[in-house]
N, C-alpha and C positions, 0 to 999 in steps of 0.2 A: 192517481193513476186509472187509468183506463182497465176495465178487464178482459180476459186471454178473448172472450167470445166478441167484444167491442173491438179488439186489433182485429181479429181473424176478419169480421164481416167488413171492417173499412178494405183492409189490405185485398180483400177478394174483391169488393166493389170497385175499387181504383182497377185491380188489374182487368176487371169484365168489362169498365166502360172502355176504357186504354183500349184492347184487344176490340172490343167492339167499334167504337170510331174506327179504327185502322181498319178492319177491316170489311165495313160497310161505305168507307171509302174507297177501299180498293175494288170494292165489287163494282160499286158504280162505277168508277172508272175504267174497269176493263168492259163494263155492259154498254157505254157509250163509246170505247173503240171499237167493237166488234157491231154495234149497229153504224156507227159508221163505215165499217169495211165494209159492211152489206148496203148502204144508200152509194159507196165509192161502186161498186160491183156495177150498179144501177145506172150511176151517172156516167159509166165508161159503155156499159151497151149505147145509152143515145148518143153518146160523141160518134161511138161507132155508127150508129143509123146513120146519125147528118152528116159521115163519111161517104157513106152509098150514097147517099140524096144530092150528093156533089157531082155533076155531070158536065159534060162538053157543049155549052151552046155557041151560037152565030155568033156569038164576042168573046167568048171565052168561058172560063166557068163559070156556070150558074147553079141555082139552089132550085130541084126539082120540089114542092112545095108539098106533091100531091105523094109524097115519101115521110112526110114527118109526121107529127103526133098533133092529133088538134089542139093538145092542151097548152102548144107555142101558137096557137092560135087568139087565144082569149086571154086580156089583158088582166096583167097581175095575178096570172093563177096558178103563181109559183113554182112553174117551167118555166126556164130561159134558156136561151143560148146566144154566142156569139160566135161567129166564123170570121177571123181576118188572114189575109193575105197579102199579095202583095200587091194587088190592085185596089186594094183597098178592106170594107169588113160588113157583114150580115148580121143582122140582130133580128131575135125571134120577133112576131107583134105581140106579141105579151107582153114587151117591156112598154108597149105604148110609148110615150114620149121620151121612156129614162133610158138614159147608158147604163150598162152595165159594165164594172169597171173589171180590167182585163187583167189575171194574178199577171204577176213578174217571173214566176216560174210554172214548168208544169208539175202536176200534181194534185191533191186534197188541199182545199181549203177552206176553211170556217172563220165565222165571225163579220162576215161580211153585209151590209144592210143596205137595204132599196125598197123603194116605195115610200109613200107617205103612210103606211103602219108601221115601217122599220122591220120589214121582213127580213129574218136573220137564214141568209143564204147558204148553202152548204154545195163549195165551186169545186166543178174539175175540170182542169184545162190538158189536154193531150195534144200534142204536135204530131202530124204526119206529114207524109208527101203522096199528094195525089194529081196527077195528069200532069204529071212533069213540076208541078210549083208546091211551095213550102207553106203547109196550112195548119192554123191554129186553133182549135175546137173548144169552145169553154161551156160549159153545160152547167145550169146551177139548180136546186131544187129548193123550194123555203124549208126549212127545218124548223121553223116555229111549231107547226102542229105535233112535230116530234118530239119537239125539247117540250114542249108542255104535257103530255104522255108522258114523258121520262119523270121529268118531277113531280107528277104522282105517280107514278110508283115510285119512286124514293120516300115521298111522303110516305107511300100504303110501307114500304119496307125497314122505315125508320119506326112507325107504332107498330108493328108486327116484332122487328128486335128489341123495341125496348117492353114491351107484353113480355117477349123470351127470358130479357133479361130482370123482369120484375120476378117473373115465376123460379126464375135460378137462383134468385137472391132468398128470396120465398123461402125454398128447397133445401137453399143451403144455412139456411140462419137453424132453421128445425134441424137439420144434419148435426149441424156443430153445438144447439144446447144440448139434443142427448148426448153429443160426446163427450162434453163438459160436468154432466150431471153428477159424475163419481166425484169430480173439483169441485162443484157447488155442495156438495153435502159435506165432504171433507172440511170447507169452508164452514160451513157450518156447525160441525162439530169443533171445530173450535174456537167459533163464537162462543157454544157451552164452557168449551172448556173454562175460559175466562170466566164467564158468566157464574163458575162452580154447578153446572147441573152433570157435568158427568168428568171422570179423572182416566179416562183413557180415549184414544179414537177406535173406533171401529177399525178391524183388521179385515175384513171382506172388503175388497178393494180391487180395481184392475191391474191389472200385475204391475204397471208401468209405476203405478203410487206406493207398492208395497214398500219398497226400499223405504221412500219418505218417512209413511205410515212408522215402521218400526222402530227406525232411526228417533222418531218425534215421541211414540210409546214409552221408549229407552230411558229417553233425555227426562222426561216427568217422572219417571219412576226414581231415575237417579239423585233426581233433584230434591226429590221429598225425602229419601232417604237420606242424603245430606244434610237437609234441613232437620230431620228428627234428629240425626246423630249430635249435631251442633247445639241444639235446646239441650238434649241429655247434658251432654259431655259440659255445657253450661251451669247447668244447674245444680250436675255434680263438684263443680267447681266451685260453684258460691256455697254451698252446704261445707265442702271443704273449709274455707278458708273461714266460716262464719266462727267455728270454733276456736279457734287459734287467735281469732280478735275478740270474743267474746272473752277469754282468759287475759288476755291485755289489758284490756279495760279494767277486768277486775283488779287486776295487778296493780295498775294505776290508780284504783280507787283505797286499796288497801292501806291496812294503817303501818306497811313499811314505811309507805314515803310522807307519812306524817311531818315530820321535821324536815322536808322539801317540798310545801304547798306549790313552790313556784313551777319545777319539775312536774309534780305531777297534774297542774292543770295545763300546763303544755303539750304534757305528752297523753292526757285524755281528748284534748281538741285535736291534736293530730291525727288519734287513732279513730275517733269520730269521723274525721273528715273523710279518711281512708274507708271505713266504712258504708259511709253513706255513697263514696265515690266508687267506689266497688259496686253497689248495687246497681247506682243509678247503670255503670258503663256495663253491667252485665245483662240490663234490661235491653238496652239500647242493644246488643250484639244480638238479641235473641228476635229481637224483630225481624218478621220473617219479608218485607216489603211487600211486594207483589204478593198476592196470593194464590195457592199453588193450584190445580184445577181441584175441584171439586170439595175445598177449604175453606168454602165463601161461610160468611158470617147470617144464618136464616133465622132471624127476629123471633117468628113462630116459636121456631126449635130449640132457641137459647136461652132470650130472655125468662121464659116462665121459669126456669131452673135457678138462673141468677140469683134472680128476685127471692125465689126458696130461700137459696144457699145463707143471704144477706138478712134475710127475716129471723133463721136458725140463729147467726153469729149475733144479731142485735137487738134478739128480742121481740117481742109482738106488743111492742110499746109503741113501735114505728106503723105507720101508715106506708106502704109501698106498693108505689104503683108504677102504668108506664103506658104509654101511646105511642102505636107505630102502625103505619099502613097493613092490612093482612098481605100476607106472602111476602114482605118486603125481603129481599137479600141484598146483603152491602158487598162490593166485590172486593173486599179487603179480607186479610186474615184471617180468620177464627181465633187463633189463639193471642193475636194482637190484639182484635175487638173487645175478647174477653180481658185481655190486659188492661184495657184502657177505660172500658166502664166498671169493670171489678175497681181499681183506685178510685174512681170520680163516682161511686154508689156508694164505696165503704167512706171515704172521706165524705159523704155528704150526712151519710148513716150517725157518724163521729160528732157529727157538729149539730143538727136537727134536734129538736124538740119533741116533734110529732109526726111529721110529715117529709117524705123524699117523692121527687116527681122526675119521670125519664120521658123526654119526648124525643121521637124522631121524625123527621119529615122529608119528604121527597120534591124533589123538583126538577125541569129540566138542568140545570147548572149543577147540581148536586146533592147533597143530603144534610142538615142539619141534626147535630144531637144537642139538646139541652139537660140539664140536670139541675134542677131546683131542690133547694132542701129550705126549713122554716126555721135556722139558727138566726146564731146571730149576726152573720156574714163578714165581710173583709171590708175596711174601710177604702176608700176608693184610693188614698195617697199609698198603701200598704199593698194593694195587688199587684203591680209588678215586683213588687220585691220579693212577692209569695213563688209569682213564678221563676223569676231569675235565679234566687239561691235557692231554692224548696224547703226555705226556713219555715218554722210552726211561728206561730204569732202567741200561742197559748204550748208553751213546752210540757204542760200538764193534759194535754189532749193530744194523741198519734193523730193528727190528720191536717189535709190544707198543708203538707209540705213535700217530703219526698215522692211522696204518687203524686202530685200534681205536677213535677218535674219529670218524672216518666213519661204520662199522659202525652207532657208539651212532646218527648222527643220523639212518641210515637206520631201526632200530629204533625209535627216538621219533616218527618219522615215521609210523608204521606202527601206533602206542601200542602197539610191545610191551614186552618185558619181556627187559633184558642185566644178566647178574652174571657174575663170575669165580669158578671154585672152585677146590679142588684138583682132579686127576683122577687118576682109578683107572691109568695109567700111569704117574703121578708127576708129572710134570708138570702145566699147567695147562689147566684146562677153561672155555671157554666158553660159556655156556649163554643161549640166544635161547629165550624164550616169546612165540608171536605168535597172536591171539586169531583166529578165523576168520570170515572175512567174508561178512555175511549175502546169501541167497539172493535173489533175483527174485521 
């Protein structure tokens, strides 16, 4: 999509070009018409001079050559005439042995050619009555030098017009860029919102943008509050249901149903499924999806605390480490990423013998999260089963079960890909690939 500045520039360029061409053509046409009218006045004066040069002679009407201009005596001088009457016609010596065509109608005529050099003639025919006879006088002037000069003026005018158009476009671009600078700042701030570098837009904007900025800030605040209330409500619901479910599980395992082992086993299995499903659905409902502004996951700020917490939970016997580019911020919700990494690392710590490693890599296409441990790992045939059912291969160890199911739900919500591989440390590697989110 084109930017507003580009559309304005293209629109103004189009308008200026169209208007400029129309004005240029109209100006040139008016100039040429005015020039022809000026030359027509001169030709009419020449025809009147020729009319005066017609005198009565011994044999009738004669042309007194002493009264005509010397230009009509010089061959192909660019000035020509022709006088037609009932007894014949006279023509100027400047025509030499050429015949000048006679226009069919009185008035000004252009576009006629004469001579070996193809002179463009501007001709005027005027009809008079002199000494009792009808006389038609045609006077012509070579229009080629005038037209050549006119074309040079036209080229100079077009060059000046193009330069003026260029100056207008440059000044217009500077003006539009300055006028749209507040919009560009707002766009940059929206990009910063997506990157988690700010939580609100600046309110110091032009009057036209104040309603938009106010609505966006109000929507951001409302969305953040709504998500916070939803998470708190879901957490309270989960805690409220855990106790009744624990009581029911305890009753299902009590001695009261000792005489009905089949019913006790079915009740216990159903309650466990309800508990797992409830935990999973509550965690899925708590996913934020797109991160709120200012709620991105800052690796430098979050990973040390997460590793320290896991170290306190699992003791000092494990070597916990991580690798991530400095200053890296993942464009997803902080709470969701803490949930994802917390489950992955907690599972790895429960199965690891001595070492757990977290690696985060960034590429133009997105991000890759790797969690490795040096535990027993998971056989190739059982890896899909662990992800699909959220089951544990070893019921004695609480790991590689529901936690991986929660992680998979988060990855699916983000459109990522999660696979279980063999770790270089000898245990399990959990690989998660997330595509980079588009920028504003």
